[in-house]
N, C-alpha and C positions, 0 to 999 in steps of 0.2 A: 723461397716460396712465398708466395705475397697471399695474404689472406684479405677477402673482402668483406667486411662487415657493415650491414645496414644499420643505422641507429635510429632506435626507437624509442618514444617515451615510455615510461612505467604507466601511465595512465592510458595508453593505445594499448598496451601489452594486458594489463588488466581488464579492460573493456572489453577486449576480443576474448578473454578467458571467460568473465562473466556471461556474456552472450551464448557463448557456447556449451554452457553448463546450465539446463534448465532448473535443475534444483537448486543452484547457488542464486541463481536471478530469481526463483520463486521466492526463497528465503529473504533477499534482501527487497524484494518487493511487498513481500510481509511487514519486514521492519519498516519500511519507508509510510506503510498504510497505516502502521499502529502511532506512527508519531503523528503522521497529519490529521488522523482522527482527533488527537489530543489536541493539535492546535485549532482545526477547523472547528471543530464543536465546543470547547471552551470548557472551562472550569466546573461549571453546573451538572453538565451531561458527564461527563468525566466522572464526576463522583458517584454516579450511578452504574457507571460501567464497569462491568466485570473482566470481559475477555475480547479481543478485538483478533480475528484472525482472518487471513485471505485465502480461500481455496478455489482454484479453478475458475479464477473470474467472480467469485462471489464472496462479497464479505459478511460474515458472520460476527452479529454484535449481541454479547450477553449483557443483558440490564437486568438491573436488580428491582426496577420501577415501572409496574404496569401503566402507569398514566403517561410516563416519559416514553414507554414503548409505542404506545398509541399516537400520540403528537409525532414522534419521529416517523412512523410510518405514512404521514400525509405527505411527508417531504423528501422521502427515499432517493428519487430522481436527481433531486436539487443537490442531496448529499454526494451522490455517484460523480454529478459533474463537477462540482467544488474539488473533490479528492482528485480526480482525474487530469482536472486542469491543473491542480498543485504540482503533480508529476511530472505532467508533459505529455502521457499517452494514457490510452485507455486500457487500464488494468483491471479494471471494475467495470461489471455488466449490471449486477444486481446485489441488493442488500437484503439479509433475513436477519429481522430481529427477533432475540428469543429471550 
């Protein structure tokens, strides 16, 4: 009896698994966005950032400075574009600053 096995790389298998599971994919995207927020925004903004959550293509950012919240509100679209460009796909459509 001869068996015919098709060899696949672990990367391909994991990629298909992640793509097929929307919960896993959204969780990984959330982690990526949190990491990119820290990289893109820098240490000054991060010192005032309490929480960054991605939910349904909306990025919720909790800030403890009303002045910073107002300043960032002027550049929301630029922040969305920067993070989406770094990830390589559009996973954020809008930002809510709280």
